[in-house]
Every structure is written in structure tokens, then in C-alpha cells.
N, C-alpha and C positions, 0 to 999 in steps of 0.2 A: 891486716885489721883481724884480731881474732875473733870466734864467733859471739863472746860475751859483748864485747866492745860493739860489734854490730850491730846486736840486738839492743845494747843500751844507748846508743847514738845514731842522729840521724844526721844526713848532709844535703844542706840545700845551696843551691845556684844563687847567686844573687844577679842583678841587672849588671852591675859593675864590672861584672866577670871573676868575684871573689867568690868565696864560698863558707858556710857557716858551718860549725858542729855544732849540734843541739842535743842536750840529754834527754831523752824520750821520757826520765823519770819525774826530775824537777822544772822540766820545761825551760832551761835557762839555756843561752847562746855561750859556749864555753869557749871557741875561738873562731876567729875569722882568717881567711888566708886567701893567699893570690892563687894556691895549689893547694887542691884538694887531697892529693898525697900525703900534705904536711898536718893536715887536721888529728891523724891519727897518734901523732906524737906528743899531742897535749893531751888527750882524752882519757888516759890511765892516771894521770894525777887529778882529775876534776873528784869534789866531792861535794854530793847533793847538801846544802844547806836548809834546815829546818825552818816552814814555812810560818807564819806566826798569825793569827785572824786578826783580820781589820790593815792588813799590809796590803801595800800598793803593787806588791809583786807581779810580775808578768804572767807565771805559774798561776797564780790564783785567779786573777783575771780570767784565763785561759778556762780554770776550772767552772768558773761561774758560767761563762759563755755556754759549755757543755750541759750544765744542767738546767739552765733555763731557757736553751733553743728549740 
């Protein structure tokens, strides 16, 4: 994985033995895989979607939690 991709995506292990790739910019889960090595192949094609006010988007909820915590 390149340094840019390493900075933009975080890998999270799940209790079921799978791994998630999460965008650090929009906080969306990009891909879930049984092998962590395969996450990187999907990351370069990810494009962050713009958030709209009032959406129920997970990223917006995370931002609200950070703001009011």
C-alpha cells in the first residue's frame, strides 16, 4: 500500500475474522474482506461522496459525536 493510501484508509479487524477498510476522510467503510491484504486493491477507486446537511450518514453522526462530546 502506498503512503497516500495508508494515510487515507484505516484497517479494522472484526470479531468475525474479517477486515474493514475505512476512509479517514468520509468515514465510510469502503470494503470488507476475509483477508486484510485484499483491502488495498479496492481503496484506489474510492471517491468520497459529499455530505448533505440533515443526512443520516454515519460520517455526519461521528462528526456530531466529536463536536458535542
